N, CA, C, O and CB atoms as a CASP TS submission, in Angstrom:
PFRMAT TS
TARGET T0000
AUTHOR 0000-0000-0000
METHOD Language model
MODEL 1
PARENT N/A
ATOM      1  N   MET     1     213.185 223.686 141.762  1.00  0.00           N
ATOM      2  CA  MET     1     212.169 223.866 140.738  1.00  0.00           C
ATOM      3  C   MET     1     211.659 225.301 140.794  1.00  0.00           C
ATOM      4  O   MET     1     211.547 225.910 141.858  1.00  0.00           O
ATOM      5  CB  MET     1     211.005 222.855 140.922  1.00  0.00           C
ATOM      6  N   ARG     2     211.362 225.803 139.633  1.00  0.00           N
ATOM      7  CA  ARG     2     210.842 227.160 139.563  1.00  0.00           C
ATOM      8  C   ARG     2     209.366 227.143 139.933  1.00  0.00           C
ATOM      9  O   ARG     2     208.706 226.106 139.876  1.00  0.00           O
ATOM     10  CB  ARG     2     211.052 227.767 138.151  1.00  0.00           C
ATOM     11  N   ILE     3     208.875 228.289 140.306  1.00  0.00           N
ATOM     12  CA  ILE     3     207.479 228.402 140.729  1.00  0.00           C
ATOM     13  C   ILE     3     206.533 228.090 139.569  1.00  0.00           C
ATOM     14  O   ILE     3     205.455 227.532 139.776  1.00  0.00           O
ATOM     15  CB  ILE     3     207.197 229.812 141.280  1.00  0.00           C
ATOM     16  N   ARG     4     206.938 228.449 138.351  1.00  0.00           N
ATOM     17  CA  ARG     4     206.097 228.188 137.177  1.00  0.00           C
ATOM     18  C   ARG     4     205.914 226.674 136.983  1.00  0.00           C
ATOM     19  O   ARG     4     204.814 226.225 136.661  1.00  0.00           O
ATOM     20  CB  ARG     4     206.726 228.827 135.900  1.00  0.00           C
ATOM     21  N   THR     5     206.950 225.911 137.172  1.00  0.00           N
ATOM     22  CA  THR     5     206.885 224.463 137.038  1.00  0.00           C
ATOM     23  C   THR     5     205.981 223.865 138.108  1.00  0.00           C
ATOM     24  O   THR     5     205.190 222.965 137.824  1.00  0.00           O
ATOM     25  CB  THR     5     208.287 223.853 137.125  1.00  0.00           C
ATOM     26  N   LYS     6     206.094 224.358 139.326  1.00  0.00           N
ATOM     27  CA  LYS     6     205.249 223.862 140.410  1.00  0.00           C
ATOM     28  C   LYS     6     203.776 224.160 140.148  1.00  0.00           C
ATOM     29  O   LYS     6     202.911 223.322 140.403  1.00  0.00           O
ATOM     30  CB  LYS     6     205.678 224.478 141.740  1.00  0.00           C
ATOM     31  N   VAL     7     203.497 225.350 139.641  1.00  0.00           N
ATOM     32  CA  VAL     7     202.118 225.724 139.328  1.00  0.00           C
ATOM     33  C   VAL     7     201.573 224.831 138.211  1.00  0.00           C
ATOM     34  O   VAL     7     200.435 224.367 138.292  1.00  0.00           O
ATOM     35  CB  VAL     7     202.035 227.218 138.917  1.00  0.00           C
ATOM     36  N   LEU     8     202.359 224.591 137.189  1.00  0.00           N
ATOM     37  CA  LEU     8     201.927 223.719 136.095  1.00  0.00           C
ATOM     38  C   LEU     8     201.700 222.293 136.568  1.00  0.00           C
ATOM     39  O   LEU     8     200.730 221.649 136.169  1.00  0.00           O
ATOM     40  CB  LEU     8     202.955 223.732 134.974  1.00  0.00           C
ATOM     41  N   ILE     9     202.587 221.802 137.412  1.00  0.00           N
ATOM     42  CA  ILE     9     202.432 220.442 137.938  1.00  0.00           C
ATOM     43  C   ILE     9     201.143 220.323 138.746  1.00  0.00           C
ATOM     44  O   ILE     9     200.529 219.256 138.772  1.00  0.00           O
ATOM     45  CB  ILE     9     203.645 220.056 138.812  1.00  0.00           C
ATOM     46  N   PHE    10     200.731 221.383 139.393  1.00  0.00           N
ATOM     47  CA  PHE    10     199.501 221.357 140.186  1.00  0.00           C
ATOM     48  C   PHE    10     198.257 221.556 139.316  1.00  0.00           C
ATOM     49  O   PHE    10     197.280 220.820 139.457  1.00  0.00           O
ATOM     50  CB  PHE    10     199.554 222.434 141.269  1.00  0.00           C
ATOM     51  N   PHE    11     198.286 222.535 138.427  1.00  0.00           N
ATOM     52  CA  PHE    11     197.073 222.914 137.705  1.00  0.00           C
ATOM     53  C   PHE    11     196.736 222.033 136.504  1.00  0.00           C
ATOM     54  O   PHE    11     195.555 221.868 136.198  1.00  0.00           O
ATOM     55  CB  PHE    11     197.202 224.313 137.247  1.00  0.00           C
ATOM     56  N   VAL    12     197.706 221.471 135.823  1.00  0.00           N
ATOM     57  CA  VAL    12     197.403 220.635 134.655  1.00  0.00           C
ATOM     58  C   VAL    12     196.612 219.387 135.068  1.00  0.00           C
ATOM     59  O   VAL    12     195.566 219.126 134.473  1.00  0.00           O
ATOM     60  CB  VAL    12     198.708 220.225 133.933  1.00  0.00           C
ATOM     61  N   PRO    13     197.058 218.612 136.048  1.00  0.00           N
ATOM     62  CA  PRO    13     196.237 217.463 136.463  1.00  0.00           C
ATOM     63  C   PRO    13     194.884 217.893 137.049  1.00  0.00           C
ATOM     64  O   PRO    13     193.884 217.198 136.873  1.00  0.00           O
ATOM     65  CB  PRO    13     196.998 216.626 137.494  1.00  0.00           C
ATOM     66  N   LEU    14     194.855 219.021 137.734  1.00  0.00           N
ATOM     67  CA  LEU    14     193.601 219.517 138.275  1.00  0.00           C
ATOM     68  C   LEU    14     192.615 219.822 137.159  1.00  0.00           C
ATOM     69  O   LEU    14     191.434 219.494 137.267  1.00  0.00           O
ATOM     70  CB  LEU    14     193.841 220.759 139.124  1.00  0.00           C
ATOM     71  N   MET    15     193.085 220.441 136.100  1.00  0.00           N
ATOM     72  CA  MET    15     192.209 220.756 134.970  1.00  0.00           C
ATOM     73  C   MET    15     191.723 219.487 134.277  1.00  0.00           C
ATOM     74  O   MET    15     190.569 219.421 133.854  1.00  0.00           O
ATOM     75  CB  MET    15     192.936 221.654 133.965  1.00  0.00           C
ATOM     76  N   VAL    16     192.575 218.494 134.156  1.00  0.00           N
ATOM     77  CA  VAL    16     192.172 217.225 133.544  1.00  0.00           C
ATOM     78  C   VAL    16     191.068 216.576 134.369  1.00  0.00           C
ATOM     79  O   VAL    16     190.088 216.083 133.811  1.00  0.00           O
ATOM     80  CB  VAL    16     193.381 216.268 133.415  1.00  0.00           C
ATOM     81  N   VAL    17     191.216 216.572 135.674  1.00  0.00           N
ATOM     82  CA  VAL    17     190.198 215.989 136.546  1.00  0.00           C
ATOM     83  C   VAL    17     188.895 216.780 136.459  1.00  0.00           C
ATOM     84  O   VAL    17     187.817 216.186 136.414  1.00  0.00           O
ATOM     85  CB  VAL    17     190.697 215.944 138.000  1.00  0.00           C
ATOM     86  N   LEU    18     188.976 218.100 136.437  1.00  0.00           N
ATOM     87  CA  LEU    18     187.771 218.919 136.339  1.00  0.00           C
ATOM     88  C   LEU    18     187.040 218.717 135.014  1.00  0.00           C
ATOM     89  O   LEU    18     185.811 218.654 134.991  1.00  0.00           O
ATOM     90  CB  LEU    18     188.126 220.383 136.509  1.00  0.00           C
ATOM     91  N   VAL    19     187.772 218.615 133.930  1.00  0.00           N
ATOM     92  CA  VAL    19     187.147 218.388 132.626  1.00  0.00           C
ATOM     93  C   VAL    19     186.497 217.008 132.592  1.00  0.00           C
ATOM     94  O   VAL    19     185.390 216.862 132.074  1.00  0.00           O
ATOM     95  CB  VAL    19     188.187 218.524 131.488  1.00  0.00           C
ATOM     96  N   ALA    20     187.159 216.013 133.126  1.00  0.00           N
ATOM     97  CA  ALA    20     186.593 214.667 133.159  1.00  0.00           C
ATOM     98  C   ALA    20     185.329 214.632 134.016  1.00  0.00           C
ATOM     99  O   ALA    20     184.340 214.008 133.631  1.00  0.00           O
ATOM    100  CB  ALA    20     187.627 213.664 133.693  1.00  0.00           C
ATOM    101  N   ALA    21     185.354 215.291 135.165  1.00  0.00           N
ATOM    102  CA  ALA    21     184.173 215.320 136.040  1.00  0.00           C
ATOM    103  C   ALA    21     183.020 216.075 135.383  1.00  0.00           C
ATOM    104  O   ALA    21     181.868 215.648 135.472  1.00  0.00           O
ATOM    105  CB  ALA    21     184.522 215.968 137.392  1.00  0.00           C
ATOM    106  N   THR    22     183.318 217.181 134.732  1.00  0.00           N
ATOM    107  CA  THR    22     182.277 217.951 134.052  1.00  0.00           C
ATOM    108  C   THR    22     181.646 217.128 132.927  1.00  0.00           C
ATOM    109  O   THR    22     180.427 217.138 132.752  1.00  0.00           O
ATOM    110  CB  THR    22     182.856 219.266 133.493  1.00  0.00           C
ATOM    111  N   THR    23     182.467 216.428 132.178  1.00  0.00           N
ATOM    112  CA  THR    23     181.955 215.580 131.105  1.00  0.00           C
ATOM    113  C   THR    23     181.073 214.480 131.663  1.00  0.00           C
ATOM    114  O   THR    23     180.005 214.205 131.117  1.00  0.00           O
ATOM    115  CB  THR    23     183.103 214.975 130.303  1.00  0.00           C
ATOM    116  N   ARG    24     181.502 213.857 132.729  1.00  0.00           N
ATOM    117  CA  ARG    24     180.728 212.764 133.345  1.00  0.00           C
ATOM    118  C   ARG    24     179.386 213.272 133.869  1.00  0.00           C
ATOM    119  O   ARG    24     178.351 212.657 133.610  1.00  0.00           O
ATOM    120  CB  ARG    24     181.529 212.114 134.495  1.00  0.00           C
ATOM    121  N   PHE    25     179.392 214.371 134.592  1.00  0.00           N
ATOM    122  CA  PHE    25     178.145 214.899 135.150  1.00  0.00           C
ATOM    123  C   PHE    25     177.206 215.397 134.052  1.00  0.00           C
ATOM    124  O   PHE    25     175.988 215.270 134.176  1.00  0.00           O
ATOM    125  CB  PHE    25     178.444 216.034 136.134  1.00  0.00           C
ATOM    126  N   SER    26     177.757 215.959 132.987  1.00  0.00           N
ATOM    127  CA  SER    26     176.927 216.399 131.870  1.00  0.00           C
ATOM    128  C   SER    26     176.260 215.204 131.201  1.00  0.00           C
ATOM    129  O   SER    26     175.073 215.253 130.878  1.00  0.00           O
ATOM    130  CB  SER    26     177.765 217.184 130.848  1.00  0.00           C
ATOM    131  N   ARG    27     177.012 214.142 130.996  1.00  0.00           N
ATOM    132  CA  ARG    27     176.453 212.938 130.384  1.00  0.00           C
ATOM    133  C   ARG    27     175.351 212.346 131.255  1.00  0.00           C
ATOM    134  O   ARG    27     174.312 211.927 130.743  1.00  0.00           O
ATOM    135  CB  ARG    27     177.554 211.897 130.145  1.00  0.00           C
ATOM    136  N   MET    28     175.569 212.310 132.554  1.00  0.00           N
ATOM    137  CA  MET    28     174.552 211.776 133.466  1.00  0.00           C
ATOM    138  C   MET    28     173.295 212.637 133.431  1.00  0.00           C
ATOM    139  O   MET    28     172.184 212.108 133.463  1.00  0.00           O
ATOM    140  CB  MET    28     175.101 211.695 134.904  1.00  0.00           C
ATOM    141  N   ALA    29     173.453 213.944 133.367  1.00  0.00           N
ATOM    142  CA  ALA    29     172.303 214.845 133.329  1.00  0.00           C
ATOM    143  C   ALA    29     171.514 214.662 132.036  1.00  0.00           C
ATOM    144  O   ALA    29     170.284 214.649 132.057  1.00  0.00           O
ATOM    145  CB  ALA    29     172.758 216.305 133.469  1.00  0.00           C
ATOM    146  N   VAL    30     172.208 214.521 130.925  1.00  0.00           N
ATOM    147  CA  VAL    30     171.519 214.328 129.647  1.00  0.00           C
ATOM    148  C   VAL    30     170.783 212.990 129.652  1.00  0.00           C
ATOM    149  O   VAL    30     169.643 212.914 129.195  1.00  0.00           O
ATOM    150  CB  VAL    30     172.522 214.391 128.464  1.00  0.00           C
ATOM    151  N   GLN    31     171.416 211.945 130.158  1.00  0.00           N
ATOM    152  CA  GLN    31     170.753 210.643 130.221  1.00  0.00           C
ATOM    153  C   GLN    31     169.514 210.699 131.105  1.00  0.00           C
ATOM    154  O   GLN    31     168.498 210.083 130.785  1.00  0.00           O
ATOM    155  CB  GLN    31     171.719 209.577 130.741  1.00  0.00           C
ATOM    156  N   ARG    32     169.586 211.428 132.210  1.00  0.00           N
ATOM    157  CA  ARG    32     168.433 211.552 133.100  1.00  0.00           C
ATOM    158  C   ARG    32     167.292 212.293 132.410  1.00  0.00           C
ATOM    159  O   ARG    32     166.135 211.886 132.521  1.00  0.00           O
ATOM    160  CB  ARG    32     168.829 212.277 134.394  1.00  0.00           C
ATOM    161  N   VAL    33     167.602 213.369 131.702  1.00  0.00           N
ATOM    162  CA  VAL    33     166.572 214.136 131.006  1.00  0.00           C
ATOM    163  C   VAL    33     165.926 213.296 129.913  1.00  0.00           C
ATOM    164  O   VAL    33     164.704 213.308 129.759  1.00  0.00           O
ATOM    165  CB  VAL    33     167.165 215.419 130.409  1.00  0.00           C
ATOM    166  N   VAL    34     166.740 212.568 129.154  1.00  0.00           N
ATOM    167  CA  VAL    34     166.188 211.724 128.092  1.00  0.00           C
ATOM    168  C   VAL    34     165.311 210.633 128.683  1.00  0.00           C
ATOM    169  O   VAL    34     164.234 210.356 128.155  1.00  0.00           O
ATOM    170  CB  VAL    34     167.314 211.102 127.249  1.00  0.00           C
ATOM    171  N   ALA    35     165.750 210.010 129.766  1.00  0.00           N
ATOM    172  CA  ALA    35     164.945 208.958 130.395  1.00  0.00           C
ATOM    173  C   ALA    35     163.629 209.517 130.931  1.00  0.00           C
ATOM    174  O   ALA    35     162.590 208.869 130.805  1.00  0.00           O
ATOM    175  CB  ALA    35     165.733 208.290 131.532  1.00  0.00           C
ATOM    176  N   GLU    36     163.657 210.697 131.521  1.00  0.00           N
ATOM    177  CA  GLU    36     162.424 211.312 132.013  1.00  0.00           C
ATOM    178  C   GLU    36     161.480 211.648 130.861  1.00  0.00           C
ATOM    179  O   GLU    36     160.266 211.486 130.986  1.00  0.00           O
ATOM    180  CB  GLU    36     162.742 212.576 132.819  1.00  0.00           C
ATOM    181  N   GLU    37     162.027 212.113 129.750  1.00  0.00           N
ATOM    182  CA  GLU    37     161.197 212.452 128.594  1.00  0.00           C
ATOM    183  C   GLU    37     160.548 211.206 128.004  1.00  0.00           C
ATOM    184  O   GLU    37     159.375 211.229 127.631  1.00  0.00           O
ATOM    185  CB  GLU    37     162.032 213.166 127.527  1.00  0.00           C
ATOM    186  N   VAL    38     161.310 210.124 127.920  1.00  0.00           N
ATOM    187  CA  VAL    38     160.754 208.875 127.395  1.00  0.00           C
ATOM    188  C   VAL    38     159.678 208.355 128.337  1.00  0.00           C
ATOM    189  O   VAL    38     158.632 207.890 127.885  1.00  0.00           O
ATOM    190  CB  VAL    38     161.864 207.812 127.201  1.00  0.00           C
ATOM    191  N   ALA    39     159.921 208.428 129.628  1.00  0.00           N
ATOM    192  CA  ALA    39     158.921 207.968 130.592  1.00  0.00           C
ATOM    193  C   ALA    39     157.676 208.846 130.544  1.00  0.00           C
ATOM    194  O   ALA    39     156.559 208.348 130.682  1.00  0.00           O
ATOM    195  CB  ALA    39     159.506 207.960 132.011  1.00  0.00           C
ATOM    196  N   ARG    40     157.862 210.139 130.350  1.00  0.00           N
ATOM    197  CA  ARG    40     156.722 211.051 130.302  1.00  0.00           C
ATOM    198  C   ARG    40     155.880 210.830 129.054  1.00  0.00           C
ATOM    199  O   ARG    40     154.651 210.858 129.116  1.00  0.00           O
ATOM    200  CB  ARG    40     157.199 212.495 130.355  1.00  0.00           C
ATOM    201  N   SER    41     156.530 210.613 127.942  1.00  0.00           N
ATOM    202  CA  SER    41     155.779 210.458 126.699  1.00  0.00           C
ATOM    203  C   SER    41     155.167 209.073 126.566  1.00  0.00           C
ATOM    204  O   SER    41     154.242 208.881 125.776  1.00  0.00           O
ATOM    205  CB  SER    41     156.673 210.733 125.516  1.00  0.00           C
ATOM    206  N   GLY    42     155.664 208.113 127.321  1.00  0.00           N
ATOM    207  CA  GLY    42     155.086 206.781 127.295  1.00  0.00           C
ATOM    208  C   GLY    42     155.433 205.986 126.060  1.00  0.00           C
ATOM    209  O   GLY    42     154.710 205.052 125.712  1.00  0.00           O
ATOM    210  N   LEU    43     156.510 206.322 125.390  1.00  0.00           N
ATOM    211  CA  LEU    43     156.885 205.607 124.174  1.00  0.00           C
ATOM    212  C   LEU    43     158.085 204.698 124.375  1.00  0.00           C
ATOM    213  O   LEU    43     158.792 204.384 123.418  1.00  0.00           O
ATOM    214  CB  LEU    43     157.177 206.586 123.072  1.00  0.00           C
ATOM    215  N   ALA    44     158.320 204.277 125.594  1.00  0.00           N
ATOM    216  CA  ALA    44     159.471 203.432 125.864  1.00  0.00           C
ATOM    217  C   ALA    44     159.199 202.014 125.373  1.00  0.00           C
ATOM    218  O   ALA    44     158.199 201.399 125.743  1.00  0.00           O
ATOM    219  CB  ALA    44     159.805 203.431 127.368  1.00  0.00           C
ATOM    220  N   LEU    45     160.085 201.512 124.550  1.00  0.00           N
ATOM    221  CA  LEU    45     159.982 200.145 124.061  1.00  0.00           C
ATOM    222  C   LEU    45     161.152 199.361 124.643  1.00  0.00           C
ATOM    223  O   LEU    45     162.303 199.785 124.542  1.00  0.00           O
ATOM    224  CB  LEU    45     159.978 200.091 122.490  1.00  0.00           C
ATOM    225  N   ALA    46     160.855 198.226 125.246  1.00  0.00           N
ATOM    226  CA  ALA    46     161.914 197.410 125.825  1.00  0.00           C
ATOM    227  C   ALA    46     162.461 196.478 124.748  1.00  0.00           C
ATOM    228  O   ALA    46     162.100 195.302 124.688  1.00  0.00           O
ATOM    229  CB  ALA    46     161.393 196.601 127.052  1.00  0.00           C
ATOM    230  N   VAL    47     163.328 197.011 123.904  1.00  0.00           N
ATOM    231  CA  VAL    47     163.893 196.251 122.803  1.00  0.00           C
ATOM    232  C   VAL    47     165.400 196.434 122.841  1.00  0.00           C
ATOM    233  O   VAL    47     165.893 197.558 122.931  1.00  0.00           O
ATOM    234  CB  VAL    47     163.300 196.699 121.429  1.00  0.00           C
ATOM    235  N   ASP    48     166.119 195.344 122.774  1.00  0.00           N
ATOM    236  CA  ASP    48     167.569 195.425 122.737  1.00  0.00           C
ATOM    237  C   ASP    48     167.993 195.535 121.281  1.00  0.00           C
ATOM    238  O   ASP    48     168.121 194.524 120.589  1.00  0.00           O
ATOM    239  CB  ASP    48     168.230 194.192 123.431  1.00  0.00           C
ATOM    240  N   LEU    49     168.209 196.751 120.817  1.00  0.00           N
ATOM    241  CA  LEU    49     168.501 196.989 119.407  1.00  0.00           C
ATOM    242  C   LEU    49     169.872 196.460 119.008  1.00  0.00           C
ATOM    243  O   LEU    49     170.079 196.083 117.855  1.00  0.00           O
ATOM    244  CB  LEU    49     168.417 198.469 119.101  1.00  0.00           C
ATOM    245  N   ALA    50     170.800 196.428 119.943  1.00  0.00           N
ATOM    246  CA  ALA    50     172.132 195.943 119.591  1.00  0.00           C
ATOM    247  C   ALA    50     172.114 194.437 119.346  1.00  0.00           C
ATOM    248  O   ALA    50     172.828 193.946 118.473  1.00  0.00           O
ATOM    249  CB  ALA    50     173.137 196.287 120.697  1.00  0.00           C
ATOM    250  N   ALA    51     171.310 193.705 120.103  1.00  0.00           N
ATOM    251  CA  ALA    51     171.267 192.258 119.958  1.00  0.00           C
ATOM    252  C   ALA    51     170.439 191.834 118.751  1.00  0.00           C
ATOM    253  O   ALA    51     170.783 190.866 118.073  1.00  0.00           O
ATOM    254  CB  ALA    51     170.707 191.626 121.215  1.00  0.00           C
ATOM    255  N   ALA    52     169.348 192.553 118.478  1.00  0.00           N
ATOM    256  CA  ALA    52     168.455 192.157 117.386  1.00  0.00           C
ATOM    257  C   ALA    52     167.965 193.389 116.637  1.00  0.00           C
ATOM    258  O   ALA    52     166.831 193.819 116.849  1.00  0.00           O
ATOM    259  CB  ALA    52     167.255 191.345 117.924  1.00  0.00           C
ATOM    260  N   PRO    53     168.790 193.971 115.765  1.00  0.00           N
ATOM    261  CA  PRO    53     168.377 195.194 115.071  1.00  0.00           C
ATOM    262  C   PRO    53     167.217 194.984 114.108  1.00  0.00           C
ATOM    263  O   PRO    53     166.585 195.962 113.707  1.00  0.00           O
ATOM    264  CB  PRO    53     169.541 195.765 114.320  1.00  0.00           C
ATOM    265  N   GLY    54     166.916 193.763 113.724  1.00  0.00           N
ATOM    266  CA  GLY    54     165.823 193.514 112.802  1.00  0.00           C
ATOM    267  C   GLY    54     164.459 193.476 113.458  1.00  0.00           C
ATOM    268  O   GLY    54     163.452 193.356 112.760  1.00  0.00           O
ATOM    269  N   THR    55     164.392 193.574 114.786  1.00  0.00           N
ATOM    270  CA  THR    55     163.106 193.469 115.466  1.00  0.00           C
ATOM    271  C   THR    55     162.282 194.740 115.374  1.00  0.00           C
ATOM    272  O   THR    55     161.061 194.697 115.525  1.00  0.00           O
ATOM    273  CB  THR    55     163.319 193.119 116.906  1.00  0.00           C
ATOM    274  N   VAL    56     162.920 195.856 115.130  1.00  0.00           N
ATOM    275  CA  VAL    56     162.205 197.123 115.009  1.00  0.00           C
ATOM    276  C   VAL    56     162.189 197.517 113.543  1.00  0.00           C
ATOM    277  O   VAL    56     163.249 197.721 112.951  1.00  0.00           O
ATOM    278  CB  VAL    56     162.864 198.239 115.885  1.00  0.00           C
ATOM    279  N   PRO    57     160.998 197.630 112.937  1.00  0.00           N
ATOM    280  CA  PRO    57     160.970 197.981 111.520  1.00  0.00           C
ATOM    281  C   PRO    57     161.531 199.381 111.286  1.00  0.00           C
ATOM    282  O   PRO    57     161.167 200.327 111.985  1.00  0.00           O
ATOM    283  CB  PRO    57     159.542 197.890 110.979  1.00  0.00           C
ATOM    284  N   GLY    58     162.400 199.504 110.319  1.00  0.00           N
ATOM    285  CA  GLY    58     162.959 200.799 109.979  1.00  0.00           C
ATOM    286  C   GLY    58     164.221 201.147 110.729  1.00  0.00           C
ATOM    287  O   GLY    58     164.842 202.168 110.433  1.00  0.00           O
ATOM    288  N   TYR    59     164.628 200.327 111.704  1.00  0.00           N
ATOM    289  CA  TYR    59     165.850 200.623 112.454  1.00  0.00           C
ATOM    290  C   TYR    59     167.053 200.408 111.545  1.00  0.00           C
ATOM    291  O   TYR    59     167.220 199.333 110.968  1.00  0.00           O
ATOM    292  CB  TYR    59     165.957 199.734 113.733  1.00  0.00           C
ATOM    293  N   GLY    60     167.864 201.406 111.424  1.00  0.00           N
ATOM    294  CA  GLY    60     169.051 201.327 110.598  1.00  0.00           C
ATOM    295  C   GLY    60     168.778 201.557 109.119  1.00  0.00           C
ATOM    296  O   GLY    60     169.654 201.328 108.285  1.00  0.00           O
ATOM    297  N   VAL    61     167.579 202.007 108.787  1.00  0.00           N
ATOM    298  CA  VAL    61     167.221 202.261 107.397  1.00  0.00           C
ATOM    299  C   VAL    61     167.889 203.547 106.937  1.00  0.00           C
ATOM    300  O   VAL    61     167.858 204.556 107.642  1.00  0.00           O
ATOM    301  CB  VAL    61     165.684 202.346 107.223  1.00  0.00           C
ATOM    302  N   LYS    62     168.486 203.510 105.766  1.00  0.00           N
ATOM    303  CA  LYS    62     169.177 204.691 105.269  1.00  0.00           C
ATOM    304  C   LYS    62     168.316 205.497 104.312  1.00  0.00           C
ATOM    305  O   LYS    62     168.709 206.590 103.904  1.00  0.00           O
ATOM    306  CB  LYS    62     170.460 204.290 104.587  1.00  0.00           C
ATOM    307  N   SER    63     167.169 204.988 103.952  1.00  0.00           N
ATOM    308  CA  SER    63     166.282 205.669 103.026  1.00  0.00           C
ATOM    309  C   SER    63     165.156 206.340 103.804  1.00  0.00           C
ATOM    310  O   SER    63     164.537 205.721 104.671  1.00  0.00           O
ATOM    311  CB  SER    63     165.717 204.682 101.978  1.00  0.00           C
ATOM    312  N   ARG    64     164.898 207.588 103.497  1.00  0.00           N
ATOM    313  CA  ARG    64     163.816 208.304 104.185  1.00  0.00           C
ATOM    314  C   ARG    64     162.453 207.692 103.867  1.00  0.00           C
ATOM    315  O   ARG    64     161.576 207.631 104.729  1.00  0.00           O
ATOM    316  CB  ARG    64     163.825 209.789 103.794  1.00  0.00           C
ATOM    317  N   LEU    65     162.285 207.246 102.643  1.00  0.00           N
ATOM    318  CA  LEU    65     161.022 206.656 102.244  1.00  0.00           C
ATOM    319  C   LEU    65     160.755 205.360 103.017  1.00  0.00           C
ATOM    320  O   LEU    65     159.640 205.133 103.488  1.00  0.00           O
ATOM    321  CB  LEU    65     161.016 206.390 100.737  1.00  0.00           C
ATOM    322  N   ALA    66     161.771 204.522 103.142  1.00  0.00           N
ATOM    323  CA  ALA    66     161.605 203.272 103.893  1.00  0.00           C
ATOM    324  C   ALA    66     161.343 203.560 105.366  1.00  0.00           C
ATOM    325  O   ALA    66     160.526 202.885 105.993  1.00  0.00           O
ATOM    326  CB  ALA    66     162.851 202.378 103.741  1.00  0.00           C
ATOM    327  N   ALA    67     162.024 204.550 105.921  1.00  0.00           N
ATOM    328  CA  ALA    67     161.794 204.908 107.322  1.00  0.00           C
ATOM    329  C   ALA    67     160.389 205.470 107.502  1.00  0.00           C
ATOM    330  O   ALA    67     159.731 205.184 108.502  1.00  0.00           O
ATOM    331  CB  ALA    67     162.844 205.930 107.802  1.00  0.00           C
ATOM    332  N   ALA    68     159.929 206.261 106.549  1.00  0.00           N
ATOM    333  CA  ALA    68     158.581 206.821 106.646  1.00  0.00           C
ATOM    334  C   ALA    68     157.531 205.719 106.580  1.00  0.00           C
ATOM    335  O   ALA    68     156.532 205.775 107.296  1.00  0.00           O
ATOM    336  CB  ALA    68     158.342 207.844 105.529  1.00  0.00           C
ATOM    337  N   LYS    69     157.748 204.718 105.728  1.00  0.00           N
ATOM    338  CA  LYS    69     156.818 203.588 105.650  1.00  0.00           C
ATOM    339  C   LYS    69     156.786 202.821 106.967  1.00  0.00           C
ATOM    340  O   LYS    69     155.718 202.434 107.440  1.00  0.00           O
ATOM    341  CB  LYS    69     157.209 202.645 104.498  1.00  0.00           C
ATOM    342  N   ALA    70     157.952 202.604 107.554  1.00  0.00           N
ATOM    343  CA  ALA    70     158.009 201.875 108.824  1.00  0.00           C
ATOM    344  C   ALA    70     157.284 202.648 109.919  1.00  0.00           C
ATOM    345  O   ALA    70     156.551 202.056 110.711  1.00  0.00           O
ATOM    346  CB  ALA    70     159.471 201.617 109.234  1.00  0.00           C
ATOM    347  N   LEU    71     157.481 203.962 109.974  1.00  0.00           N
ATOM    348  CA  LEU    71     156.796 204.775 110.981  1.00  0.00           C
ATOM    349  C   LEU    71     155.292 204.800 110.738  1.00  0.00           C
ATOM    350  O   LEU    71     154.510 204.772 111.688  1.00  0.00           O
ATOM    351  CB  LEU    71     157.350 206.203 110.982  1.00  0.00           C
ATOM    352  N   ALA    72     154.886 204.854 109.479  1.00  0.00           N
ATOM    353  CA  ALA    72     153.462 204.852 109.164  1.00  0.00           C
ATOM    354  C   ALA    72     152.816 203.534 109.575  1.00  0.00           C
ATOM    355  O   ALA    72     151.686 203.519 110.062  1.00  0.00           O
ATOM    356  CB  ALA    72     153.246 205.105 107.670  1.00  0.00           C
ATOM    357  N   SER    73     153.530 202.431 109.380  1.00  0.00           N
ATOM    358  CA  SER    73     152.957 201.141 109.776  1.00  0.00           C
ATOM    359  C   SER    73     152.842 201.048 111.297  1.00  0.00           C
ATOM    360  O   SER    73     151.877 200.484 111.813  1.00  0.00           O
ATOM    361  CB  SER    73     153.816 199.978 109.235  1.00  0.00           C
ATOM    362  N   LEU    74     153.824 201.601 112.015  1.00  0.00           N
ATOM    363  CA  LEU    74     153.728 201.603 113.481  1.00  0.00           C
ATOM    364  C   LEU    74     152.547 202.458 113.933  1.00  0.00           C
ATOM    365  O   LEU    74     151.823 202.075 114.851  1.00  0.00           O
ATOM    366  CB  LEU    74     155.041 202.126 114.115  1.00  0.00           C
ATOM    367  N   ARG    75     152.349 203.597 113.304  1.00  0.00           N
ATOM    368  CA  ARG    75     151.240 204.464 113.672  1.00  0.00           C
ATOM    369  C   ARG    75     149.909 203.787 113.347  1.00  0.00           C
ATOM    370  O   ARG    75     148.945 203.902 114.105  1.00  0.00           O
ATOM    371  CB  ARG    75     151.348 205.818 112.948  1.00  0.00           C
ATOM    372  N   PHE    76     149.862 203.091 112.227  1.00  0.00           N
ATOM    373  CA  PHE    76     148.643 202.397 111.821  1.00  0.00           C
ATOM    374  C   PHE    76     148.265 201.310 112.824  1.00  0.00           C
ATOM    375  O   PHE    76     147.085 201.081 113.091  1.00  0.00           O
ATOM    376  CB  PHE    76     148.819 201.788 110.429  1.00  0.00           C
ATOM    377  N   HIS    77     149.278 200.645 113.374  1.00  0.00           N
ATOM    378  CA  HIS    77     149.025 199.564 114.327  1.00  0.00           C
ATOM    379  C   HIS    77     148.853 200.074 115.753  1.00  0.00           C
ATOM    380  O   HIS    77     148.697 199.276 116.678  1.00  0.00           O
ATOM    381  CB  HIS    77     150.155 198.559 114.281  1.00  0.00           C
ATOM    382  N   GLY    78     148.880 201.369 115.941  1.00  0.00           N
ATOM    383  CA  GLY    78     148.619 201.948 117.260  1.00  0.00           C
ATOM    384  C   GLY    78     149.813 202.003 118.178  1.00  0.00           C
ATOM    385  O   GLY    78     149.645 202.216 119.379  1.00  0.00           O
ATOM    386  N   VAL    79     151.020 201.820 117.661  1.00  0.00           N
ATOM    387  CA  VAL    79     152.215 201.879 118.510  1.00  0.00           C
ATOM    388  C   VAL    79     152.608 203.304 118.767  1.00  0.00           C
ATOM    389  O   VAL    79     152.953 203.644 119.899  1.00  0.00           O
ATOM    390  CB  VAL    79     153.378 201.126 117.874  1.00  0.00           C
ATOM    391  N   ALA    80     152.572 204.159 117.763  1.00  0.00           N
ATOM    392  CA  ALA    80     153.011 205.547 117.911  1.00  0.00           C
ATOM    393  C   ALA    80     151.821 206.481 117.973  1.00  0.00           C
ATOM    394  O   ALA    80     151.993 207.693 118.097  1.00  0.00           O
ATOM    395  CB  ALA    80     153.934 205.949 116.761  1.00  0.00           C
TER
END
């Protein structure tokens, strides 16, 4: 085998592993920052949106006006 082939066989899998590790650590860091921000602001709601999307008013609304009404009602009731 030529030296170029040996180098490619070594570096290509190494680069794949490094990219995968960087992606994983970046995702973990972003999740940690978001969780800390939610905990700091005190707006964490324990709602499983995937199981019951209708429980949160305005979730999945495609209209800005409908979303604004839902947010206004939450603010009026002291949630936000």
